[in-house]
C-alpha positions as CSV (number, residue, x, y, z in Angstrom):
1,M,105.6,81.3,117.0
2,K,106.2,81.0,113.2
3,N,108.6,83.3,111.5
4,Y,107.3,85.7,108.8
5,K,109.5,85.4,105.8
6,Y,109.3,88.3,103.4
7,T,110.2,87.6,99.8
8,P,110.7,90.6,97.5
9,P,108.4,90.8,94.4
10,Y,109.8,90.4,90.9
11,L,108.8,92.6,88.2
12,S,107.9,89.7,86.0
13,E,105.0,88.9,88.5
14,H,103.3,92.2,87.6
15,S,104.3,92.5,83.9
16,S,100.8,91.2,82.8
17,F,99.2,93.9,84.7
18,F,101.2,96.7,83.1
19,K,100.5,95.2,79.7
20,K,96.8,95.4,80.3
21,F,97.1,98.9,81.6
22,I,99.1,99.9,78.4
23,L,96.7,98.2,76.2
24,L,93.6,99.9,77.8
25,S,95.3,103.3,77.6
26,L,96.0,102.8,73.8
27,C,92.5,101.8,73.2
28,L,91.2,104.9,74.9
29,F,93.7,107.2,72.7
30,L,92.4,105.4,69.6
31,L,88.8,106.6,70.5
32,I,90.1,110.2,70.0
33,K,90.5,109.5,66.2
34,L,87.0,108.1,66.0
35,D,85.4,110.8,68.0
36,A,87.3,113.6,66.1
37,Q,85.0,112.9,63.2
38,D,82.1,114.5,64.9
39,I,83.9,117.7,65.2
40,T,83.3,120.2,62.4
41,E,86.3,121.9,60.8
42,N,85.2,125.5,61.7
43,Q,84.8,124.6,65.4
44,P,87.1,127.1,67.3
45,D,90.1,125.2,68.9
46,E,90.1,125.8,72.6
47,Y,92.6,123.1,73.7
48,P,94.5,122.5,75.7
49,K,93.0,123.4,78.9
50,V,94.8,123.2,82.3
51,Y,93.1,122.7,85.6
52,L,94.6,122.6,89.1
53,G,92.7,121.6,92.1
54,F,92.6,119.4,95.3
55,G,90.7,116.3,96.4
56,T,89.9,114.0,99.4
57,G,88.7,110.4,99.8
58,L,89.5,106.9,100.1
59,D,91.7,105.0,97.6
60,N,91.1,107.9,95.1
61,F,93.8,109.3,93.1
62,T,94.6,112.2,95.5
63,G,94.5,110.4,98.8
64,F,93.1,111.6,102.0
65,L,94.1,115.1,101.1
66,G,96.0,116.1,98.0
67,V,96.4,118.2,95.0
68,S,95.7,117.4,91.2
69,G,96.4,118.6,87.9
70,T,94.4,117.9,84.6
71,L,95.5,118.6,81.1
72,K,92.4,118.5,78.8
73,F,93.8,118.0,75.2
74,H,90.4,117.1,73.6
75,E,86.7,117.6,74.0
76,K,86.4,114.3,75.8
77,F,89.8,113.3,76.8
78,S,92.2,114.4,79.6
79,V,95.3,113.3,81.4
80,R,95.3,113.8,85.1
81,G,97.7,113.3,87.9
82,G,97.4,113.6,91.7
83,T,99.6,113.4,94.8
84,G,98.7,113.5,98.5
85,L,98.6,112.0,101.9
86,S,97.3,108.4,102.4
87,G,97.5,105.6,105.0
88,W,100.3,104.2,103.0
89,G,102.5,107.1,102.4
90,F,102.4,109.8,99.9
91,K,100.2,108.6,97.1
92,N,101.2,109.5,93.5
93,S,98.7,108.8,90.6
94,I,98.3,109.3,86.9
95,G,95.7,108.4,84.6
96,I,93.2,109.1,81.5
97,K,89.7,110.5,81.9
98,Y,87.0,110.2,79.3
99,D,84.1,112.8,79.6
100,L,80.8,112.0,78.2
101,K,80.1,115.8,77.9
102,E,82.7,118.6,77.3
103,T,82.0,120.3,80.8
104,G,79.9,118.5,83.4
105,G,78.1,115.2,83.4
106,W,79.7,111.7,83.8
107,S,83.3,110.6,83.1
108,Y,85.1,107.3,82.9
109,C,88.5,107.1,84.5
110,L,91.5,104.7,84.2
111,G,94.6,105.3,86.4
112,Y,97.7,103.9,88.1
113,S,98.7,104.7,91.8
114,Y,101.9,104.0,93.7
115,S,102.3,104.5,97.4
116,P,105.9,104.2,98.8
117,G,104.8,103.0,102.3
118,F,106.1,103.8,105.9
119,K,109.0,102.4,107.9
120,G,109.0,101.9,111.7
121,I,105.4,101.7,112.4
122,K,104.7,100.5,116.1
123,M,101.8,98.1,116.7
124,D,100.7,95.9,119.6
125,A,100.7,92.3,118.8
126,E,98.8,89.6,120.8
127,Q,100.9,86.8,122.4
128,E,99.9,83.2,122.4
129,S,100.5,83.1,126.1
130,G,98.3,86.2,126.6
131,G,98.9,89.8,126.7
132,T,100.6,91.9,124.1
133,R,103.9,93.2,123.0
134,E,105.1,96.0,120.8
135,I,106.3,95.1,117.2
136,T,107.7,97.3,114.5
137,V,106.2,97.0,111.1
138,D,107.4,98.3,107.7
139,Y,104.6,99.2,105.1
140,L,106.1,98.3,101.8
141,S,105.5,100.0,98.5
142,A,102.1,99.2,97.0
143,R,100.5,99.9,93.5
144,T,97.0,99.7,92.2
145,I,95.1,100.0,88.9
146,N,92.2,102.3,89.3
147,L,88.7,102.1,87.6
148,A,86.4,104.8,88.5
149,V,83.4,106.8,87.4
150,D,83.2,110.7,88.2
151,R,80.1,113.0,88.3
152,N,81.1,116.5,87.4
153,W,79.3,119.8,88.1
154,K,80.4,123.1,86.3
155,I,80.9,125.7,88.9
156,G,81.0,129.3,87.6
157,K,82.5,129.7,84.2
158,A,85.1,127.0,84.0
159,N,85.6,125.3,87.4
160,I,84.5,121.8,88.3
161,F,83.3,120.1,91.4
162,Y,83.3,116.3,91.2
163,I,82.5,113.1,93.2
164,E,84.3,109.7,92.3
165,F,83.6,106.2,93.0
166,G,85.0,103.0,91.7
167,Y,87.4,100.2,92.5
168,A,91.2,100.1,93.0
169,I,92.8,96.8,92.0
170,P,95.9,96.0,94.1
171,L,98.7,94.7,92.1
172,Q,100.3,93.1,95.2
173,S,99.0,91.6,98.4
174,N,100.3,91.7,102.0
175,R,102.6,94.6,101.6
176,W,104.3,94.6,105.0
177,R,106.8,92.9,107.1
178,T,107.8,92.9,110.8
179,T,111.4,94.0,111.3
180,D,112.2,91.1,113.7
181,G,110.4,88.5,111.4
182,S,107.8,87.7,113.8
183,A,104.2,86.7,112.8
184,L,101.3,89.1,113.1
185,S,98.1,88.3,115.1
186,S,94.9,88.1,112.8
187,L,93.8,91.5,114.1
188,N,97.0,93.0,113.1
189,E,96.7,91.6,109.7
190,G,93.1,92.6,109.3
191,T,94.0,96.2,110.1
192,L,96.8,96.3,107.6
193,K,94.7,94.9,104.9
194,L,92.1,97.6,105.4
195,L,95.0,100.3,105.3
196,Q,96.9,98.8,102.3
197,P,95.8,100.5,99.0
198,G,93.1,98.7,97.0
199,G,89.3,98.4,97.3
200,L,86.4,100.8,97.0
201,I,87.2,104.2,95.7
202,L,85.2,107.1,97.2
203,G,86.4,110.7,96.6
204,A,85.4,114.4,95.9
205,G,87.3,117.4,94.8
206,F,87.5,120.7,92.9
207,A,89.3,121.7,89.8
208,F,90.0,125.2,88.9
209,R,90.9,126.0,85.3
210,V,94.1,128.2,85.2
211,F,94.2,128.6,81.5
């Protein structure tokens, strides 16, 4: 049986991803100045607006079940964050949202998520000689860049219900290790790849305006 050797990732391996994320964020903020030209001077200033809410889904910014907060500082731009339970530990996310309409309609979202993982997960591994044995696996921290589209509906005077879909781009692969260095079966690896953050984003949630 081959030994599985874990090599810690280095920051330099992911620097290009973070540079792209920062560049995209700056481009979105630049759009604020361009869009501001369409706002008349006598329009009442109603910003910032603050929303709190909850959400659920797969690879979305709140995890399986979590809470969210949104600061809408412009007619079309918001900063949002979320935290919640996921299959890879408590997921923490932050991102920018661009609304095609002030309330309701479609939105484009760019975000970053961090999941710390778990330690000491028990799994049954197949043996070359037949049968299985119990092994212990650590889920290592994982990060993703999230590209998503939201469809928003206004509920009541100021609350929002939304559905979200998109894709979470993993910044690392194979974020696990066995505590004894043993190799995993193809079934074990397939299961871990499904659980590790990254892939299709599907989610839904409510956001309630608090002020």
